[in-house]
N, C-alpha and C positions, 0 to 999 in steps of 0.2 A: 661348645657341645657340653651337655650335661649327661653323665653316665652314672647309672645306679647299679651297684653290684650287690645282689642279694647273697647272703652268706658271706658278706664282705669282711668279716673278722675271722673267717676260717682260713685254712691253709691256702687254697687256691684263690679265694676271694681277696684276702689281704695282700697277697703277692700281686694280683692283678691291679688292685687299687694303687699300690705304691709304685709299681713300674709304669703304669699308664700316666700317673701324675708326674713322674720324673720325666717321661718322654714328651708329654703334652701339658706343660705347666698352665696354659691358659684354659684348659678344660676344667669343668667342675666334676670331680669324681666323688661320689657319695657311697660310703660303706653302710649297708643295712644288714643288721644281724640281731638274733635273739640271745646271743652269747651262751647258748646251751652247752656247747662243747668246751670242756675244761681246757684252759690255755688260750682260748680265743681272746680273752680280756687283755692278754699281754700285748696285743697289736694296737691297742687304743693309743698308747703313748706315741708310737710311730706315726699314727694318723695325725695326731695333734701337731707333731713336729713338721709334717709335710703339708699341713693345711688341708687335710681331707676330712670333711664333715662326717661324723659317725651318727647314725640313727638307730637307736635301740628299738627294734620292732620285730614283728613276726609276720611272715607271708600268709599265715592262716587268718590274719586279721586285716580285712579290707581297709579299715580306718587307718591302720598304720601305713599301708601303701599310699593311701590318698594324701596323707600328711606330707609326703615327699614333694608334693607340688609337681610342676611340669618337668619332664625329662625327655631326652632324645634317644637314648639307648638303655635297655635293661639287660644285664648279664645275669642269668639265672644260675647261681652256683650255690644254692642254699640247701641242697638235699641232705637227708639223713643217709650217710654213705655206706653204712654197714650192710653187707650181703646177708648177714645172719639176723638182721632186725626183723622181728615179727615171726621168726621161724619156730621159736620155742616159747613164745608169749603172744599176747594180744597184738595184732598188727595195726591197730588203730592209728598209732602215732605216725608210722612210716607212710601209711596211706593218706592221712590228713595232710602231712607236710609235703610229701613228694608229688602227690597228685592234686589234691584240692588247693594246696598252697600255690602250686605252680599255675593252676588255672586262674587264681587271683592275679598272678603276675601277668598272664596273657591279657586279661581284661584291662589291667593298668596300662599295658602297652597300647591297646586299642584306644583307650581314653586319651592318651597323650600322642597318638600317632607316632609311636616310637618303635624302633627296631628291637628285635629280640635275639639275643645270643643264648642258646640253650645248651647247657652241658649235660649230655646224656651219658650213657655208660655201655661198656662192652658186655655188661651182665644182662642186657636185653636178649642175648642169644641163649637159647635153652640149654640146660645142663646136659641132657642125655645125648644130644647130637655131638657135643664136644667130648664127653666122657667115653662114648662108644667109638670114637675115631681110632683108626689104626695108628699105633705109636711104636717107637723103638726105645729100648733102654740103653743109654750110653754110659760111659764111666762116671759122669758127674750130673747127668740130666736125662729127663725124658724128652723125646722129640716126636713131632708128627711125621709119620711115614709118608713117602711119596705116593704110595698106592692107597688112595682113598675112594670109597664108594659114595661119599657124601659131598655134594656140591658146596663150595664155600670153605672147604678145609684143604690146606696144602702145607708143605714144609714151611712156606712163608707165613702161615698162620690162618687166622679167621678173617674172611672177607665179608662184605655186605651181602653176598649171595647166599649165606647160610640161612636155612629155613628158620622162621620165628615160631613155628608150631611146637608147643611143649612148655613145661614148667621151667622157671628160671630163678625164682625167689620173689618175695614181695617187693624188695628193693628194685630188682630188674623190671618187674611187671609195672610198678608205678611209673618208672621212667619211660617204658615203652608206651604206656597209656598216654603219658604227657606228649610224647612224640606224635601220636595219632591225633590228639586234640590240636596240636600246633598245625598239622596239615589241614584240619578242618577250618581253623581260624585263618590260615593263609588263603584257602580256596574261597571262603565265603565272606571274609571281612578284609581281605587284602593285607593281612599281617606280614610284614617283612621279617623273615626268621632264618637263622642258621642253626642246624642241629648237628652235633658232633658226638659220636660214641667214643668216649675216652676209655683207655685201659688203665693200668696202674700209673698214677701220677705221683712223683716224689720230689723232694727237695727241702731246703730250709723252710722253717715255719710249720712243718707238719707235726702235729701232736700224735705220734704213732701209737697204735694199740694193736692187740692181737687180731681183731676183726677188721681193722682198717688202718692202713699206714704201716705195713710190715717192713718197708725199707728203713724208715726212721727207727722203728722198734729194734731192728737187727743191729743198726749202728749204735743205738743208745745202750743196748745190753753189752755190747763189746766195749764201749767207751767206759762204762762204770763197772766192768768186770762182773756182770751178773749172768745167770744161766738162761738158756733157751731150750726149745724143744722142737724137734722135727715131728710134725703131726701128720699122720695119714700116709697112704701109698707105701706101706711097709716101713715107714719111719726112716727112710734113707735120705730125705732132704732133696730128692731129685725133681720135685715138682717145679714148674717153670712159669715165670711171668715176664712179659716185656715191660720195660720201665721208661716212662716219659718224664724228662726233666720239666719242672714247672715253668722254667724260662721258655722252653719250646712251646708249651701251651699258651703262654702269654703272647708269643709272636703270632700264633694262629688266631687267637681272639682279636688281636690288633688288626689283622688282615680282615677278619669277618666284620668288625665294626666299620671299617672304612671302605670295604669292597663287598658288601653283603650280596650283591647281585651274582657273585661267583658261587654262592652257596644256597640261594633260594631254590626250593623245590628239590633239593638233594639232601641225602643223609650220608655222612662219611664216618668211617672208622679212623681214629687217630691215636697212635701209641708209639712206643719206642721202636717197635718192629723187631724182627729177628736179630738184627745186629745189636740192638740194645736190650737183650733178654738175659736172664740169669736164673738159675735154680737157687734154692735155699743154700745148698751145699756150696755153690759158687759165690753166693753172697757172703757166706761165712769166710771164705778165703780172702775176699776183697776187704772185709772188715778187719780181719787179722793183719793184713798187710798195712792198712792205714793206721790202725790204733796200736799195733804191736802187741795186742792182747789176744790170748787164746783162752776161750771160756768153755765151761762144761755145757754140752748140748745133749739132752736126753732124747729118747726115741719112743714114739707112740705109734703103733702100726695102724690103729683104727682111723679111718678117714672121716672127717667132719661132714655134716650135712651141708649140701650145696657147694662143696669144694670142687675144684677142678685140677686135674693132673697137669694140664698144660693150657695156658692161654697166651697166645702171641697174636698181636694185631698185624693184619696184612694191610699196609698203608698204600698199596698200589694205586687205588682209585684217587685218593686225595692228592697224592704226589703228582700223578699224571694230569689231573684236571685243575689243580690250583697252584701248583709249584711249591707248596709248603712241604717241608720234611724235617724230621728231628735232627738236631745238630750235636747235642751233648751226649756223651757216652755214659754207660753204667758206672764206670770208675769215677767220672766227674761228678755224677749225682751223689755217690757215697762220700766223696771228698768234700763236696759242698755242705752236706749234712753234718759231717764231722766238724768242719770249721765253724758252722753255726752253733752246734752244741758246745764246743769249746769256748766260743766267745760269749755264750749266755748260760754258762754252766750253773750258776747259782739260781737263776730264774727257772731253769728247766728241770733241775734234778727232782723237785717235788712232783713234777708232772710225768716225766719220762722214766725216771729211775725206778 
């Protein structure tokens, strides 16, 4: 089997390539990436060691995709992942990459009669529905109240039943548009595809920044004794996200590659779930425990555009229908990131510090 991973030198893409090659040494795993994100170039040495071909290309360019030759599966993991992309500047790049680039990938799949594994996002769900949900304020976090007037929101989180009517960000909209195109390709061209709406993904190899990769950012700042800031919602650090270990994501993608019939015609949420959720305040305590460092954390009350007080993934549907469920805890995620930073400190300090 030949599997192409677009965004293959990124956090999720590189982890997928390396773990799939380790598990299936007879497969040809190809990493395809434009190396736009700083730090992605560090993965090229690992690809070479493991016999993973790297193709420097861009999904916006059909000629680059054509040069890959024939393949059996394409994992589309190449998105511009920042929720704030295009909100305070020209949105052309995020639209061209996440929508038009993805469509080029769909066409490449048709040409090769290949399966498509599409990594979508929880940010397809509109902001207002989530922000207007009833919530309670606990000692260290916000939580969804049991009494909700909106279908698709419960203490377990956001399910696939939440309405898609409303604004969500250019990032979320391009991913939702791609989902809709995939359904058209499946209905009229017979494209075999799996679509998954992932929440926050974290683990080693993530080059964390303020707008994307907050878990790595939090650990890195504690590791190097640098300051942080609680931004928005009163500046208390009580906003919450569920966190999925990248290893659990790889396990799901592996299942989709080999049993795509379980996923065709369905769209699933997949995240850490309520059990694997944490507020910024709780993340701070975990980082302090692991690193032994207590850092200065400032407070800014004003909430950023397109931010969410709470996002927790309700995994009920995917767990019941496919048998997949996350296995690794929040504490394990932070410990794995710490171990990765410590083992690669010299390489990473110019990027994460």
